Biopython code that builds the backbone (N, CA, C, O; Angstrom):
import numpy as np
from Bio.PDB.StructureBuilder import StructureBuilder

atoms = [
    (1, "MET", "N", (0.841, -1.163, 0.000)),
    (1, "MET", "CA", (0.000, 0.000, 0.000)),
    (1, "MET", "C", (0.892, 1.234, 0.000)),
    (1, "MET", "O", (1.956, 1.242, 0.620)),
    (2, "GLN", "N", (0.458, 2.262, -0.690)),
    (2, "GLN", "CA", (1.211, 3.505, -0.781)),
    (2, "GLN", "C", (0.380, 4.636, -0.189)),
    (2, "GLN", "O", (-0.844, 4.653, -0.319)),
    (3, "ALA", "N", (1.048, 5.571, 0.456)),
    (3, "ALA", "CA", (0.374, 6.746, 1.023)),
    (3, "ALA", "C", (1.182, 7.980, 0.681)),
    (3, "ALA", "O", (2.411, 7.940, 0.625)),
    (4, "GLN", "N", (0.482, 9.071, 0.456)),
    (4, "GLN", "CA", (1.167, 10.324, 0.189)),
    (4, "GLN", "C", (1.724, 10.855, 1.494)),
    (4, "GLN", "O", (1.015, 10.913, 2.499)),
    (5, "HIS", "N", (2.993, 11.243, 1.485)),
    (5, "HIS", "CA", (3.634, 11.811, 2.668)),
    (5, "HIS", "C", (3.541, 13.321, 2.548)),
    (5, "HIS", "O", (3.886, 13.867, 1.500)),
    (6, "PRO", "N", (3.078, 14.030, 3.605)),
    (6, "PRO", "CA", (2.867, 15.476, 3.501)),
    (6, "PRO", "C", (4.111, 16.287, 3.160)),
    (6, "PRO", "O", (3.983, 17.358, 2.567)),
    (7, "SER", "N", (5.301, 15.826, 3.507)),
    (7, "SER", "CA", (6.501, 16.620, 3.256)),
    (7, "SER", "C", (7.148, 16.290, 1.923)),
    (7, "SER", "O", (8.200, 16.835, 1.587)),
    (8, "SER", "N", (6.532, 15.409, 1.171)),
    (8, "SER", "CA", (7.153, 14.990, -0.078)),
    (8, "SER", "C", (6.065, 14.570, -1.049)),
    (8, "SER", "O", (4.969, 14.179, -0.647)),
    (9, "SER", "N", (6.381, 14.656, -2.324)),
    (9, "SER", "CA", (5.428, 14.174, -3.318)),
    (9, "SER", "C", (5.602, 12.684, -3.571)),
    (9, "SER", "O", (4.807, 12.067, -4.278)),
    (10, "GLU", "N", (6.666, 12.105, -2.977)),
    (10, "GLU", "CA", (6.895, 10.673, -3.133)),
    (10, "GLU", "C", (5.874, 9.874, -2.340)),
    (10, "GLU", "O", (5.393, 10.319, -1.297)),
    (11, "SER", "N", (5.554, 8.704, -2.840)),
    (11, "SER", "CA", (4.707, 7.795, -2.085)),
    (11, "SER", "C", (5.574, 7.033, -1.101)),
    (11, "SER", "O", (6.701, 6.661, -1.430)),
    (12, "LYS", "N", (5.074, 6.798, 0.086)),
    (12, "LYS", "CA", (5.797, 6.069, 1.127)),
    (12, "LYS", "C", (5.032, 4.796, 1.452)),
    (12, "LYS", "O", (3.804, 4.762, 1.379)),
    (13, "ALA", "N", (5.764, 3.757, 1.810)),
    (13, "ALA", "CA", (5.129, 2.508, 2.208)),
    (13, "ALA", "C", (4.480, 2.685, 3.567)),
    (13, "ALA", "O", (4.994, 3.411, 4.419)),
    (14, "THR", "N", (3.352, 2.023, 3.769)),
    (14, "THR", "CA", (2.679, 2.051, 5.066)),
    (14, "THR", "C", (2.613, 0.635, 5.619)),
    (14, "THR", "O", (2.725, -0.344, 4.880)),
    (15, "THR", "N", (2.430, 0.546, 6.914)),
    (15, "THR", "CA", (2.343, -0.774, 7.540)),
    (15, "THR", "C", (0.897, -1.226, 7.590)),
    (15, "THR", "O", (-0.024, -0.432, 7.395)),
    (16, "ALA", "N", (0.714, -2.481, 7.847)),
    (16, "ALA", "CA", (-0.623, -3.054, 7.900)),
    (16, "ALA", "C", (-1.205, -3.019, 9.306)),
    (16, "ALA", "O", (-2.268, -3.595, 9.540)),
    (17, "ILE", "N", (-0.533, -2.356, 10.254)),
    (17, "ILE", "CA", (-1.012, -2.336, 11.634)),
    (17, "ILE", "C", (-2.401, -1.712, 11.718)),
    (17, "ILE", "O", (-3.282, -2.255, 12.385)),
    (18, "ALA", "N", (-2.603, -0.592, 11.058)),
    (18, "ALA", "CA", (-3.900, 0.069, 11.121)),
    (18, "ALA", "C", (-4.982, -0.803, 10.511)),
    (18, "ALA", "O", (-6.120, -0.797, 10.980)),
    (19, "GLN", "N", (-4.644, -1.546, 9.479)),
    (19, "GLN", "CA", (-5.619, -2.412, 8.830)),
    (19, "GLN", "C", (-5.976, -3.606, 9.705)),
    (19, "GLN", "O", (-7.108, -4.088, 9.664)),
    (20, "ALA", "N", (-5.024, -4.085, 10.493)),
    (20, "ALA", "CA", (-5.238, -5.285, 11.288)),
    (20, "ALA", "C", (-5.655, -4.963, 12.723)),
    (20, "ALA", "O", (-5.519, -5.807, 13.609)),
    (21, "ALA", "N", (-6.157, -3.763, 12.957)),
    (21, "ALA", "CA", (-6.507, -3.368, 14.328)),
    (21, "ALA", "C", (-7.526, -4.308, 14.945)),
    (21, "ALA", "O", (-7.491, -4.547, 16.153)),
    (22, "GLY", "N", (-8.411, -4.833, 14.160)),
    (22, "GLY", "CA", (-9.408, -5.759, 14.685)),
    (22, "GLY", "C", (-8.807, -7.084, 15.119)),
    (22, "GLY", "O", (-9.383, -7.781, 15.954)),
    (23, "SER", "N", (-7.666, -7.437, 14.567)),
    (23, "SER", "CA", (-7.030, -8.706, 14.922)),
    (23, "SER", "C", (-5.730, -8.476, 15.691)),
    (23, "SER", "O", (-4.807, -9.288, 15.618)),
    (24, "ALA", "N", (-5.662, -7.369, 16.424)),
    (24, "ALA", "CA", (-4.451, -7.037, 17.177)),
    (24, "ALA", "C", (-4.195, -8.073, 18.266)),
    (24, "ALA", "O", (-5.120, -8.706, 18.774)),
    (25, "PHE", "N", (-2.931, -8.231, 18.610)),
    (25, "PHE", "CA", (-2.528, -9.169, 19.654)),
    (25, "PHE", "C", (-3.131, -8.745, 20.981)),
    (25, "PHE", "O", (-3.044, -7.579, 21.366)),
    (26, "LYS", "N", (-3.740, -9.686, 21.677)),
    (26, "LYS", "CA", (-4.313, -9.423, 22.991)),
    (26, "LYS", "C", (-3.683, -10.389, 23.980)),
    (26, "LYS", "O", (-4.001, -11.579, 23.971)),
    (27, "PRO", "N", (-2.792, -9.893, 24.836)),
    (27, "PRO", "CA", (-2.126, -10.786, 25.785)),
    (27, "PRO", "C", (-3.111, -11.353, 26.799)),
    (27, "PRO", "O", (-4.089, -10.705, 27.171)),
    (28, "THR", "N", (-2.835, -12.559, 27.232)),
    (28, "THR", "CA", (-3.668, -13.203, 28.231)),
    (28, "THR", "C", (-3.325, -12.657, 29.614)),
    (28, "THR", "O", (-2.293, -12.013, 29.799)),
    (29, "ARG", "N", (-4.191, -12.918, 30.568)),
    (29, "ARG", "CA", (-3.941, -12.452, 31.940)),
    (29, "ARG", "C", (-2.626, -13.009, 32.491)),
    (29, "ARG", "O", (-1.860, -12.253, 33.088)),
    (30, "PRO", "N", (-2.332, -14.325, 32.310)),
    (30, "PRO", "CA", (-1.036, -14.820, 32.788)),
    (30, "PRO", "C", (0.158, -14.126, 32.127)),
    (30, "PRO", "O", (1.193, -13.936, 32.765)),
    (31, "MET", "N", (0.021, -13.750, 30.868)),
    (31, "MET", "CA", (1.103, -13.023, 30.194)),
    (31, "MET", "C", (1.307, -11.654, 30.826)),
    (31, "MET", "O", (2.441, -11.222, 31.033)),
    (32, "LEU", "N", (0.209, -10.976, 31.131)),
    (32, "LEU", "CA", (0.309, -9.659, 31.756)),
    (32, "LEU", "C", (0.910, -9.764, 33.153)),
    (32, "LEU", "O", (1.726, -8.930, 33.544)),
    (33, "VAL", "N", (0.511, -10.777, 33.898)),
    (33, "VAL", "CA", (1.061, -10.987, 35.238)),
    (33, "VAL", "C", (2.560, -11.232, 35.144)),
    (33, "VAL", "O", (3.335, -10.668, 35.916)),
    (34, "THR", "N", (2.966, -12.068, 34.203)),
    (34, "THR", "CA", (4.394, -12.348, 34.017)),
    (34, "THR", "C", (5.154, -11.073, 33.681)),
    (34, "THR", "O", (6.256, -10.857, 34.187)),
    (35, "ALA", "N", (4.584, -10.236, 32.844)),
    (35, "ALA", "CA", (5.245, -8.986, 32.471)),
    (35, "ALA", "C", (5.383, -8.041, 33.663)),
    (35, "ALA", "O", (6.439, -7.440, 33.860)),
    (36, "VAL", "N", (4.329, -7.911, 34.451)),
    (36, "VAL", "CA", (4.357, -6.990, 35.594)),
    (36, "VAL", "C", (5.311, -7.495, 36.667)),
    (36, "VAL", "O", (6.105, -6.727, 37.210)),
    (37, "ILE", "N", (5.235, -8.790, 36.974)),
    (37, "ILE", "CA", (6.137, -9.363, 37.978)),
    (37, "ILE", "C", (7.579, -9.296, 37.470)),
    (37, "ILE", "O", (8.495, -9.004, 38.239)),
    (38, "GLY", "N", (7.778, -9.561, 36.200)),
    (38, "GLY", "CA", (9.122, -9.482, 35.618)),
    (38, "GLY", "C", (9.705, -8.087, 35.703)),
    (38, "GLY", "O", (10.887, -7.922, 36.007)),
    (39, "ALA", "N", (8.886, -7.080, 35.436)),
    (39, "ALA", "CA", (9.356, -5.697, 35.538)),
    (39, "ALA", "C", (9.721, -5.358, 36.985)),
    (39, "ALA", "O", (10.733, -4.703, 37.236)),
    (40, "ALA", "N", (8.901, -5.802, 37.928)),
    (40, "ALA", "CA", (9.198, -5.551, 39.344)),
    (40, "ALA", "C", (10.457, -6.297, 39.772)),
    (40, "ALA", "O", (11.253, -5.780, 40.555)),
    (41, "LEU", "N", (10.632, -7.495, 39.266)),
    (41, "LEU", "CA", (11.818, -8.296, 39.575)),
    (41, "LEU", "C", (13.082, -7.619, 39.059)),
    (41, "LEU", "O", (14.081, -7.532, 39.773)),
    (42, "ILE", "N", (13.036, -7.150, 37.844)),
    (42, "ILE", "CA", (14.190, -6.446, 37.273)),
    (42, "ILE", "C", (14.457, -5.165, 38.057)),
    (42, "ILE", "O", (15.608, -4.844, 38.350)),
    (43, "GLY", "N", (13.403, -4.436, 38.396)),
    (43, "GLY", "CA", (13.571, -3.220, 39.187)),
    (43, "GLY", "C", (14.250, -3.500, 40.512)),
    (43, "GLY", "O", (15.115, -2.739, 40.946)),
    (44, "TYR", "N", (13.863, -4.588, 41.156)),
    (44, "TYR", "CA", (14.484, -4.937, 42.439)),
    (44, "TYR", "C", (15.943, -5.344, 42.248)),
    (44, "TYR", "O", (16.810, -4.920, 43.012)),
    (45, "LEU", "N", (16.218, -6.161, 41.237)),
    (45, "LEU", "CA", (17.593, -6.614, 41.011)),
    (45, "LEU", "C", (18.523, -5.465, 40.635)),
    (45, "LEU", "O", (19.705, -5.485, 40.979)),
    (46, "VAL", "N", (18.005, -4.482, 39.943)),
    (46, "VAL", "CA", (18.825, -3.353, 39.510)),
    (46, "VAL", "C", (19.017, -2.343, 40.635)),
    (46, "VAL", "O", (20.133, -1.886, 40.880)),
    (47, "HIS", "N", (17.932, -1.996, 41.316)),
    (47, "HIS", "CA", (17.991, -0.902, 42.283)),
    (47, "HIS", "C", (18.234, -1.335, 43.721)),
    (47, "HIS", "O", (18.868, -0.607, 44.485)),
    (48, "LYS", "N", (17.744, -2.499, 44.098)),
    (48, "LYS", "CA", (17.919, -3.027, 45.466)),
    (48, "LYS", "C", (17.428, -2.059, 46.534)),
    (48, "LYS", "O", (18.007, -1.987, 47.618)),
    (49, "THR", "N", (16.370, -1.317, 46.239)),
    (49, "THR", "CA", (15.826, -0.384, 47.225)),
    (49, "THR", "C", (14.707, -1.062, 48.005)),
    (49, "THR", "O", (14.103, -2.022, 47.524)),
    (50, "PRO", "N", (14.434, -0.571, 49.193)),
    (50, "PRO", "CA", (13.300, -1.114, 49.955)),
    (50, "PRO", "C", (11.975, -0.958, 49.202)),
    (50, "PRO", "O", (11.115, -1.835, 49.276)),
    (51, "ASP", "N", (11.808, 0.145, 48.485)),
    (51, "ASP", "CA", (10.579, 0.345, 47.718)),
    (51, "ASP", "C", (10.435, -0.695, 46.604)),
    (51, "ASP", "O", (9.346, -1.225, 46.380)),
    (52, "ALA", "N", (11.521, -0.977, 45.918)),
    (52, "ALA", "CA", (11.491, -1.978, 44.850)),
    (52, "ALA", "C", (11.177, -3.363, 45.423)),
    (52, "ALA", "O", (10.447, -4.146, 44.815)),
    (53, "ARG", "N", (11.732, -3.650, 46.589)),
    (53, "ARG", "CA", (11.464, -4.935, 47.243)),
    (53, "ARG", "C", (9.989, -5.046, 47.641)),
    (53, "ARG", "O", (9.351, -6.072, 47.406)),
    (54, "LEU", "N", (9.458, -3.987, 48.241)),
    (54, "LEU", "CA", (8.051, -3.996, 48.645)),
    (54, "LEU", "C", (7.117, -4.142, 47.454)),
    (54, "LEU", "O", (6.110, -4.846, 47.528)),
    (55, "ARG", "N", (7.453, -3.478, 46.364)),
    (55, "ARG", "CA", (6.636, -3.581, 45.146)),
    (55, "ARG", "C", (6.624, -5.017, 44.632)),
    (55, "ARG", "O", (5.566, -5.552, 44.300)),
    (56, "LEU", "N", (7.794, -5.639, 44.565)),
    (56, "LEU", "CA", (7.886, -7.022, 44.110)),
    (56, "LEU", "C", (7.110, -7.956, 45.033)),
    (56, "LEU", "O", (6.356, -8.811, 44.569)),
    (57, "GLU", "N", (7.297, -7.790, 46.338)),
    (57, "GLU", "CA", (6.581, -8.635, 47.303)),
    (57, "GLU", "C", (5.068, -8.486, 47.153)),
    (57, "GLU", "O", (4.341, -9.478, 47.098)),
    (58, "ALA", "N", (4.605, -7.248, 47.089)),
    (58, "ALA", "CA", (3.167, -6.991, 47.002)),
    (58, "ALA", "C", (2.572, -7.561, 45.719)),
    (58, "ALA", "O", (1.515, -8.192, 45.748)),
    (59, "LEU", "N", (3.247, -7.340, 44.602)),
    (59, "LEU", "CA", (2.733, -7.852, 43.326)),
    (59, "LEU", "C", (2.732, -9.384, 43.299)),
    (59, "LEU", "O", (1.778, -9.997, 42.819)),
    (60, "ALA", "N", (3.792, -9.995, 43.811)),
    (60, "ALA", "CA", (3.871, -11.453, 43.833)),
    (60, "ALA", "C", (2.794, -12.039, 44.752)),
    (60, "ALA", "O", (2.153, -13.032, 44.408)),
    (61, "ASP", "N", (2.600, -11.424, 45.911)),
    (61, "ASP", "CA", (1.560, -11.900, 46.836)),
    (61, "ASP", "C", (0.172, -11.788, 46.208)),
    (61, "ASP", "O", (-0.634, -12.714, 46.293)),
    (62, "MET", "N", (-0.097, -10.646, 45.580)),
    (62, "MET", "CA", (-1.397, -10.441, 44.956)),
    (62, "MET", "C", (-1.624, -11.449, 43.823)),
    (62, "MET", "O", (-2.695, -12.048, 43.724)),
    (63, "ALA", "N", (-0.623, -11.625, 42.984)),
    (63, "ALA", "CA", (-0.748, -12.550, 41.861)),
    (63, "ALA", "C", (-0.943, -13.986, 42.343)),
    (63, "ALA", "O", (-1.715, -14.743, 41.753)),
    (64, "GLN", "N", (-0.250, -14.355, 43.403)),
    (64, "GLN", "CA", (-0.403, -15.707, 43.936)),
    (64, "GLN", "C", (-1.785, -15.887, 44.559)),
    (64, "GLN", "O", (-2.419, -16.926, 44.375)),
    (65, "THR", "N", (-2.249, -14.892, 45.287)),
    (65, "THR", "CA", (-3.584, -14.947, 45.901)),
    (65, "THR", "C", (-4.671, -15.082, 44.837)),
    (65, "THR", "O", (-5.646, -15.810, 45.030)),
    (66, "LEU", "N", (-4.507, -14.390, 43.728)),
    (66, "LEU", "CA", (-5.483, -14.448, 42.639)),
    (66, "LEU", "C", (-5.335, -15.699, 41.770)),
    (66, "LEU", "O", (-6.145, -15.942, 40.875)),
    (67, "GLY", "N", (-4.297, -16.486, 42.042)),
    (67, "GLY", "CA", (-4.080, -17.708, 41.274)),
    (67, "GLY", "C", (-3.406, -17.494, 39.939)),
    (67, "GLY", "O", (-3.448, -18.367, 39.072)),
    (68, "ASP", "N", (-2.783, -16.339, 39.764)),
    (68, "ASP", "CA", (-2.137, -16.017, 38.492)),
    (68, "ASP", "C", (-0.626, -16.225, 38.499)),
    (68, "ASP", "O", (0.034, -16.024, 37.480)),
    (69, "LEU", "N", (-0.081, -16.624, 39.640)),
    (69, "LEU", "CA", (1.351, -16.877, 39.743)),
    (69, "LEU", "C", (1.524, -18.332, 40.150)),
    (69, "LEU", "O", (0.991, -18.768, 41.170)),
    (70, "SER", "N", (2.267, -19.075, 39.352)),
    (70, "SER", "CA", (2.445, -20.498, 39.639)),
    (70, "SER", "C", (3.236, -20.690, 40.930)),
    (70, "SER", "O", (3.957, -19.795, 41.372)),
    (71, "GLU", "N", (3.091, -21.854, 41.515)),
    (71, "GLU", "CA", (3.845, -22.183, 42.729)),
    (71, "GLU", "C", (5.347, -22.083, 42.460)),
    (71, "GLU", "O", (6.109, -21.604, 43.300)),
    (72, "ARG", "N", (5.753, -22.535, 41.295)),
    (72, "ARG", "CA", (7.173, -22.506, 40.930)),
    (72, "ARG", "C", (7.687, -21.064, 40.854)),
    (72, "ARG", "O", (8.756, -20.750, 41.378)),
    (73, "ASP", "N", (6.918, -20.196, 40.200)),
    (73, "ASP", "CA", (7.330, -18.804, 40.080)),
    (73, "ASP", "C", (7.298, -18.097, 41.437)),
    (73, "ASP", "O", (8.173, -17.285, 41.736)),
    (74, "ALA", "N", (6.300, -18.402, 42.249)),
    (74, "ALA", "CA", (6.223, -17.816, 43.591)),
    (74, "ALA", "C", (7.410, -18.263, 44.430)),
    (74, "ALA", "O", (7.966, -17.468, 45.189)),
    (75, "ALA", "N", (7.804, -19.523, 44.302)),
    (75, "ALA", "CA", (8.959, -20.030, 45.045)),
    (75, "ALA", "C", (10.235, -19.329, 44.595)),
    (75, "ALA", "O", (11.107, -19.036, 45.413)),
    (76, "PHE", "N", (10.348, -19.061, 43.297)),
    (76, "PHE", "CA", (11.522, -18.359, 42.777)),
    (76, "PHE", "C", (11.612, -16.944, 43.358)),
    (76, "PHE", "O", (12.681, -16.512, 43.791)),
    (77, "VAL", "N", (10.493, -16.235, 43.365)),
    (77, "VAL", "CA", (10.481, -14.879, 43.911)),
    (77, "VAL", "C", (10.814, -14.916, 45.403)),
    (77, "VAL", "O", (11.592, -14.097, 45.893)),
    (78, "ALA", "N", (10.219, -15.868, 46.118)),
    (78, "ALA", "CA", (10.490, -15.987, 47.559)),
    (78, "ALA", "C", (11.960, -16.292, 47.818)),
    (78, "ALA", "O", (12.556, -15.746, 48.747)),
    (79, "GLN", "N", (12.542, -17.159, 47.003)),
    (79, "GLN", "CA", (13.959, -17.503, 47.153)),
    (79, "GLN", "C", (14.835, -16.269, 46.906)),
    (79, "GLN", "O", (15.805, -16.036, 47.627)),
    (80, "LEU", "N", (14.492, -15.500, 45.905)),
    (80, "LEU", "CA", (15.244, -14.280, 45.606)),
    (80, "LEU", "C", (15.134, -13.288, 46.762)),
    (80, "LEU", "O", (16.126, -12.679, 47.162)),
    (81, "LEU", "N", (13.929, -13.132, 47.292)),
    (81, "LEU", "CA", (13.723, -12.172, 48.382)),
    (81, "LEU", "C", (14.328, -12.660, 49.695)),
    (81, "LEU", "O", (14.567, -11.857, 50.598)),
    (82, "ALA", "N", (14.578, -13.953, 49.815)),
    (82, "ALA", "CA", (15.179, -14.495, 51.039)),
    (82, "ALA", "C", (16.659, -14.147, 51.145)),
    (82, "ALA", "O", (17.224, -14.143, 52.239)),
    (83, "LYS", "N", (17.283, -13.856, 50.012)),
    (83, "LYS", "CA", (18.692, -13.463, 50.021)),
    (83, "LYS", "C", (18.791, -12.008, 50.447)),
    (83, "LYS", "O", (18.241, -11.134, 49.776)),
    (84, "PRO", "N", (19.469, -11.734, 51.530)),
    (84, "PRO", "CA", (19.575, -10.334, 51.957)),
    (84, "PRO", "C", (20.474, -9.542, 51.007)),
    (84, "PRO", "O", (21.488, -10.043, 50.523)),
    (85, "ALA", "N", (20.081, -8.314, 50.758)),
    (85, "ALA", "CA", (20.912, -7.426, 49.950)),
    (85, "ALA", "C", (22.108, -7.003, 50.789)),
    (85, "ALA", "O", (21.978, -6.776, 51.992)),
    (86, "THR", "N", (23.256, -6.897, 50.165)),
    (86, "THR", "CA", (24.455, -6.485, 50.893)),
    (86, "THR", "C", (24.416, -4.985, 51.160)),
    (86, "THR", "O", (23.681, -4.246, 50.506)),
    (87, "TRP", "N", (25.210, -4.549, 52.121)),
    (87, "TRP", "CA", (25.294, -3.132, 52.448)),
    (87, "TRP", "C", (25.709, -2.335, 51.218)),
    (87, "TRP", "O", (25.188, -1.250, 50.961)),
    (88, "LYS", "N", (26.651, -2.885, 50.465)),
    (88, "LYS", "CA", (27.140, -2.202, 49.269)),
    (88, "LYS", "C", (26.023, -2.023, 48.259)),
    (88, "LYS", "O", (25.896, -0.949, 47.672)),
    (89, "GLU", "N", (25.199, -3.062, 48.040)),
    (89, "GLU", "CA", (24.101, -2.967, 47.090)),
    (89, "GLU", "C", (23.072, -1.924, 47.542)),
    (89, "GLU", "O", (22.544, -1.169, 46.726)),
    (90, "LEU", "N", (22.797, -1.892, 48.841)),
    (90, "LEU", "CA", (21.798, -0.968, 49.348)),
    (90, "LEU", "C", (22.254, 0.489, 49.292)),
    (90, "LEU", "O", (21.433, 1.393, 49.140)),
    (91, "HIS", "N", (23.550, 0.714, 49.414)),
    (91, "HIS", "CA", (24.057, 2.085, 49.468)),
    (91, "HIS", "C", (24.757, 2.518, 48.184)),
    (91, "HIS", "O", (25.318, 3.612, 48.117)),
    (92, "HIS", "N", (24.725, 1.674, 47.185)),
    (92, "HIS", "CA", (25.350, 2.005, 45.906)),
    (92, "HIS", "C", (24.495, 2.959, 45.100)),
    (92, "HIS", "O", (25.028, 3.758, 44.330)),
    (93, "ALA", "N", (23.181, 2.896, 45.257)),
    (93, "ALA", "CA", (22.273, 3.686, 44.433)),
    (93, "ALA", "C", (22.350, 5.153, 44.688)),
    (93, "ALA", "O", (21.632, 5.928, 44.055)),
]
sb = StructureBuilder()
sb.init_structure("model")
sb.init_model(0)
sb.init_chain("A")
sb.init_seg("    ")
for serial, (resi, resn, name, xyz) in enumerate(atoms, 1):
    if name == "N":
        sb.init_residue(resn, " ", resi, " ")
    sb.init_atom(name, np.array(xyz, "f"), 0.0, 1.0, " ", f" {name:<3s}", serial, name[0])
structure = sb.get_structure()
């Protein structure tokens, strides 16, 4: 498909995203939970702040309570949180 570009008389190629809006990717609830928990996990591993830890704990607890976090994934998060952050990690930020 070709579209006129306002800054040029040349035709430019367009993507099919606008055409396929009705069939756009819709992530499942478990996918969204994985993404949110993953983002919180990365935030905690990078920053090692008490706020990042609390966010990860709260999100993991909520997801597990709602049945959206597998036992295996919950155990992984718990194992990670069981390791104390070192003084250097806490004061490096």
